[in-house]
N, C-alpha and C positions, 0 to 999 in steps of 0.2 A: 282737810281734804283738798287735793289739788283740783284745778279746773278739769272738767270732763273732757276726754280726748274726742277728736272728731270721728266718731264711730257711727253717727246716725241715731244713737241712743239718747242724745241730749244729756240731761242730768239724771236719767233713769238708771243709775248705777249705784251700787253700795260700796263702801270702803270697809273691808273686813280684815280682821287680824288672824294670822296663822302663826303657828310655832310660838305661842305665848306672846305675840306682838312683835316678834323679830321680823315678820314679813307682813306687808300690807298689800292687799289684793283688791283691785277694782273689778267688779263683775256685775252683769245685769241683775237688776232687782227681781225681775219677773221671768227671766229666761232660765237657761241651765245655770245651776249654782254649784260650784265645786265645794267639796267638804272633806269629810273623813277619808273617803276612798282615795282621793288624790294624795293626801298626806301619807297614807299607808303605802301606796304605790311608790312614792319617792323614798320612803324609809327602807324599802326592800332592796334598793341599790346598795351594794357593799360600800361601807364608809371608811374602810381602813386602808385604802390605796395610798401608796407613797408617791405615785406619779400621776400626771393629769389623765383623766378619763373623759373620753368624748361620749356624750349621751344624747340620744334623739328621743324627744317626747312626741309621739305620733298622736294626732288629734288633740293637741294641747289645750284647746279652749283659750282661756285667759292666762294660761301659763302656770297654774297653781302647782302642779306636781313638779315640773321642771325647776321652778323657782324655789320650792321647798328643798329640793335636792341641792341646788346651787348654794342656798343659804347654809345648809348643814355641812356640805362638803366643799371646802375651799379649793380642792384640786379639780373639781368637775367643770368641764366646758359643755354647755347645754345648747342644743338647737331645738326650738319649739316649732312644730309643723302644724298649722291650722288652716282649714279650708275656708272658714267664714271670715271675710275681711273685717267685719265688725269686732269679732272676738280677737282676731290677730292684732287689731289696733289697740284693744285693751291690753293684750299681752305685752305689746311694745311699751305702753305706758307703765305697766307694772314692772317691767325690766328697769326702766329709767328711774322710777320713784323709789326702787329698792337698791339703787346704786350697783346693779349687776350687769351693766352694759359691757363690761370688760370680758365677761365670761358667758353671757347668754344672749342669743339673738332669736328673732322670730322670722319664719318664712311662711308666706301664704301659699299653700299648695294642697293637693289632694293625694290620698292613698292611691297607689297605682300609677303615678306619673311616670312617663317613659324616662329612661336613663339620660338621654340627651337633654331633656327639659330639666331634670334634676340637677345635672351639672351646670346648666345655665343659671340655676338658682343658687348655686354654691353647695349643692349636696352631692356627695360621691358615694356610690354604692359600696357596701362592705367596709365602711370607714368608721363605724361607731362601735366602741367597746361594749356599750349597753344601750338597748332600745327598750323604751317603756311605752305602755299604752293603756288607756282607760276608755275603751270603745263604747259606743251607744249600747245600752243593755237590752233594749226591747226590739221586737220584730215589727218593723213598720208595716208589714203586710197583714198583721192581725191587730185588732183593737183600734181604739180611737186615738189619733195623734193630738198633742196639745195644739191649740190654735196659734200660739206663738211660733213662728218659723224657726228661730234660733233654738228654742227649747226643743221643738220637734226633731230637728236635725241632730241635736246632741243626745237625745234620749233614745232614738230609734233609728234603725237601718234595716234593709232587707236581710233576712237570716243568712243568705248566701254570701254576704259581704264579709263575714267574719273570716272566711278563708282568704279573701283579698287582703285583709289586714295582716294576717299571719304571713302571707307570702311577701308582703311589702316589708314587714319587720325583718324577715329573713334576708331579703335583698340588701337591707341597710346595715345589718349586723356583720361585723368583721368575723372571719373564721376564728373559732374559739371564744367569740364574744357571747354576751348574755342578753336574753330578752325576758322581760317581765310584763305580765298583763294582769289586770284586776277585772273581775266580772262577777255576775250573779252566780251563786253556788249551783243553781239548777242548770247553768250553762256549761258545767264542767265537762260533760261528755263531748260536747261540740268543741270546746277548747282543746281537749286532748287530741281529738281527731285532726284538727287543723294544725296543731303545733308539732305533733309527734313525727310527721314526715320531714320536718325542717329543723327541729331541735331535739337534742338528747339530754339525758340526765335530768329529766323533768322533775320538778319539785312542786308539790301542791300544798299550800298552807291555807287551811280553812280559817275563816274569821267568824267567830261566834259572838252574837250580841250580848249573851250572858252565859254563864256556866250552865251546862245541861240543855241549852237551846240549840236547835239545828243551826249550822253555819248558814249565813245569808250572803256572804261574799267568799271568793277564793282568790288567792294570789297564785299564779302559775309562772314558774321560772324555768328556763332551759338554756342549754349551751349549744351553740351552733357547731355542728360537726361531731358532737359527742355521741357515743353509743351507750352511755351509762343508763342504768335502769331508772324507772319511775320510782319516786319516793312520795309517800303521803306523810307530811310532817304533823307533829302534834298541833292541835288547834290553838289559835290565839283568841283569848277572851277579852272583849272590849269593855264591858260594864260590870260593875259590882251590883249588889242589890240596890234597887232604885236606879237612878240615872247617872250616878258617879262613875267615872272611868276607873278601870283598874290601874294600879301604880305603873304597870308596864305600858299600858296605853297612854297614860299621862306623860310618861317620859318621851314617847314618840310625838304625840300631838302638841304638847306644850313646850317641850325642850329640844325637839329635833333629834332624838336618839335614833340610831339605825334599828331596823327590824331584821334579825338574823334569820335567813332562810336555811337553817341548819338544824340538826337534832342536837339539843343541848344535853 
């Protein structure tokens, strides 16, 4: 493990393997920890493009989703946008240690930043072919927040801010571009409400922990400017009996296979 970056976390970080060890990620031991959701989000970005694709990872944390995409797709140029300087510093370290500095960069900034400030940071509105997000899942106005500030910020936000995230994703997505978001399954109604006014041809892919179990996550993907109808795709099952992943999940999580957001 390389020396811990200057994030204020000292050595309180772990060095975790993703994509079967093809990617090494530093992240806080006790704060928000990226895992399966980030990998599934990255896999939902189409992987068969023959030309460069510019991707923005909104609320990128330590960069797991964007870096998984960059490792899988050699055509992808990825920008990681993260508001917390400590996590952005870890993301920068993760870019360097995985030799992806040529195609991935991190910017410290917040959702909703005015256009002039975005341009000053090197971000241009409507310039990304794909925008992805794994926003905080919980409502910070209800329940008890974790005592760790980084973990609290990554896990919860006011319920009304989901609309802000959708608006920002639409601002950054090029006309005809795609946006993909992963969230709790019980947030689907809110997701459709905030995305429907900005993206069309919405596709919903339920993620089931096991066959026969209710979905616990959903991937929602839409096209900016499209008027195509909503589709509910056949659900994706993650685990077999016991804790073993299904072969399809293994291909994504261990080998970096893409996740088709289509009806097979």
